[in-house]
C-alpha positions in Angstrom: -26.2 -1.6 -24.6 -29.4 0.3 -23.7 -31.9 2.0 -26.1 -30.3 5.5 -25.5 -26.8 4.1 -26.4 -28.2 2.6 -29.6 -30.0 5.8 -30.5 -26.8 7.8 -29.9 -24.8 5.3 -32.0 -27.4 5.6 -34.9 -27.3 9.4 -34.7 -23.4 9.5 -34.8 -23.2 7.3 -38.0 -23.3 9.2 -41.3 -26.4 8.7 -43.4 -26.2 6.6 -46.6 -26.5 8.6 -49.8 -30.0 7.2 -50.5 -31.1 8.2 -47.0 -29.8 11.7 -47.6 -31.7 11.9 -50.9 -34.9 10.6 -49.4 -34.6 13.2 -46.6 -34.0 16.0 -49.1 -37.0 14.9 -51.2 -39.1 14.8 -48.0 -38.0 18.3 -47.0 -38.7 19.7 -50.4 -42.1 18.1 -50.6 -43.0 19.3 -47.1 -41.9 22.8 -48.0 -44.1 22.8 -51.1 -47.1 21.4 -49.2 -46.6 23.9 -46.3 -46.8 26.7 -48.8 -49.9 25.4 -50.6 -51.8 24.0 -47.6 -50.2 25.3 -44.4 -48.1 23.5 -41.8 -51.0 21.6 -40.5 -51.4 19.8 -43.8 -51.9 16.0 -43.4 -48.6 14.0 -43.4 -50.1 11.8 -46.1 -50.1 14.8 -48.5 -46.4 15.3 -47.9 -45.7 11.6 -48.3 -47.7 11.5 -51.6 -45.8 14.5 -52.9 -42.5 12.9 -51.9 -43.5 9.5 -53.3 -43.0 7.7 -50.0 -45.1 6.2 -47.3 -46.1 8.1 -44.2 -43.9 5.6 -42.1 -40.8 7.0 -44.0 -41.7 10.5 -42.9 -42.2 9.5 -39.3 -38.9 7.5 -39.4 -37.0 10.7 -40.4 -39.2 13.1 -38.4 -41.0 11.6 -35.4 -43.0 14.8 -34.8 -44.5 17.6 -36.9 -42.3 20.0 -35.0 -39.2 18.0 -36.1 -40.3 18.2 -39.7 -41.0 22.0 -39.5 -37.6 22.7 -38.0 -35.9 20.5 -40.6 -37.7 22.2 -43.5 -36.7 25.6 -42.1 -33.1 24.6 -41.7 -32.9 22.9 -45.1 -34.2 26.1 -46.8 -31.7 28.3 -44.9 -28.9 26.0 -45.9 -30.0 26.0 -49.6 -30.1 29.7 -49.6 -26.7 30.0 -47.9 -25.1 27.6 -50.4 -26.5 29.4 -53.4 -24.5 32.6 -52.9 -21.0 31.2 -53.7 -22.4 29.4 -56.8 -24.0 32.6 -58.0 -20.8 34.6 -57.5 -18.8 31.9 -59.3 -21.2 31.7 -62.2 -19.6 34.5 -64.1 -22.4 37.0 -63.5 -21.5 40.4 -62.1 -21.6 40.6 -58.3 -24.6 42.9 -58.5 -26.5 40.4 -60.7 -25.5 37.6 -58.3 -26.8 39.7 -55.4 -30.1 40.3 -57.2 -30.5 36.6 -58.0 -29.7 35.7 -54.4 -32.3 38.2 -53.1 -34.8 36.6 -55.5 -34.1 33.3 -53.7 -34.4 35.1 -50.4 -37.8 36.4 -51.4 -38.8 32.8 -52.3 -37.6 31.7 -48.9 -39.6 34.4 -47.2 -42.7 33.5 -49.0 -42.3 29.8 -47.9 -41.4 31.0 -44.4 -44.5 33.1 -44.3 -46.5 29.8 -44.2 -44.4 28.8 -41.2 -44.6 32.2 -39.4 -47.4 31.4 -37.0 -45.8 28.1 -35.9 -42.4 29.7 -35.5 -43.8 32.4 -33.2 -45.7 29.8 -31.1 -44.8 29.0 -27.5 -43.1 25.7 -28.5 -39.4 26.1 -27.3 -38.1 23.9 -30.1 -38.6 26.8 -32.5 -36.7 29.4 -30.4 -33.2 28.9 -31.9 -34.4 29.1 -35.5 -34.3 32.9 -35.8 -30.7 33.1 -34.5 -29.8 30.2 -36.8 -31.3 32.2 -39.8 -29.3 35.4 -38.9 -26.1 33.6 -38.1 -26.2 31.6 -41.3 -27.5 34.1 -43.8 -26.1 37.5 -42.6 -22.5 36.6 -43.6 -23.7 35.3 -46.9 -25.4 38.6 -47.7 -22.4 40.5 -46.5 -20.2 38.5 -48.9 -22.5 39.4 -51.8 -22.6 43.1 -50.8 -18.8 43.2 -50.4 -18.2 41.6 -53.8 -20.5 44.2 -55.5 -18.7 47.0 -53.6 -15.3 45.6 -54.7 -16.5 45.5 -58.3 -17.6 49.2 -57.9 -21.2 48.2 -58.8 -22.9 49.4 -55.6 -22.2 52.2 -53.1 -20.1 51.1 -50.0 -21.6 51.2 -46.6 -24.5 48.9 -47.2 -25.6 46.9 -44.2 -26.6 43.3 -44.8 -28.9 43.1 -41.8 -30.7 46.3 -42.8 -31.1 45.0 -46.4 -32.5 41.7 -45.3 -34.9 43.4 -42.9 -36.0 45.7 -45.7 -36.6 42.8 -48.1 -38.5 41.0 -45.3 -40.7 44.0 -44.6 -41.5 44.4 -48.3 -42.5 40.7 -48.5 -44.5 40.9 -45.3 -46.5 43.8 -46.7 -47.9 41.7 -49.6 -50.4 39.5 -47.8 -53.0 38.3 -50.3 -53.2 41.6 -52.1 -53.0 41.0 -55.8 -52.1 44.7 -56.4 -49.0 44.5 -54.3 -46.0 43.0 -56.1 -43.3 42.5 -53.4 -40.8 41.0 -55.9 -41.1 44.2 -58.1 -40.5 46.4 -55.1 -37.6 44.3 -53.9 -36.1 44.6 -57.5 -36.4 48.4 -57.2 -34.6 48.3 -53.9 -31.7 46.2 -55.3 -31.5 48.5 -58.4 -31.3 51.4 -56.0 -28.1 50.1 -54.5 -26.2 50.6 -57.8 -23.4 53.0 -58.0 -24.4 56.1 -60.0 -22.1 56.6 -62.9 
């Protein structure tokens, strides 16, 4: 058996529960450090935040690009998985949509720190935008459909248009303390309501 066969065998095996927990803690720590210090922050800062050694990070993510891609995908998955839970929590569909959009705003703020890297010439980042759209557009559609079915918002809302609008409002904030993107996004979501 050569090294490539061993690597393929390791990749095919499911990870142990503790390894999955460690990886999740690393991704959450990396996301927090990326927001506060940028994606070029020292790996030792991420390791310290996660409570592990730097060797553990390199074992999971051999390159910084691997870590950045994994953080992005982890955040997209968390956002996608939140929608069904919000709808099932007993809130109204419009309230669930509003809470999900709040999480989407949080994601966009975190992603903002990754934006320069994601737009770089490194081809490993190319598929991430498609992944984002393919994974989150159906989720937003589901939330919009539930709110329409509950007669809470007007029909004909487009998930892609809504997500782009929220993204544009978040991008406009920059470092301006007088610009409150979250308040403006809240107004946008309120404006979807069905007039009674």
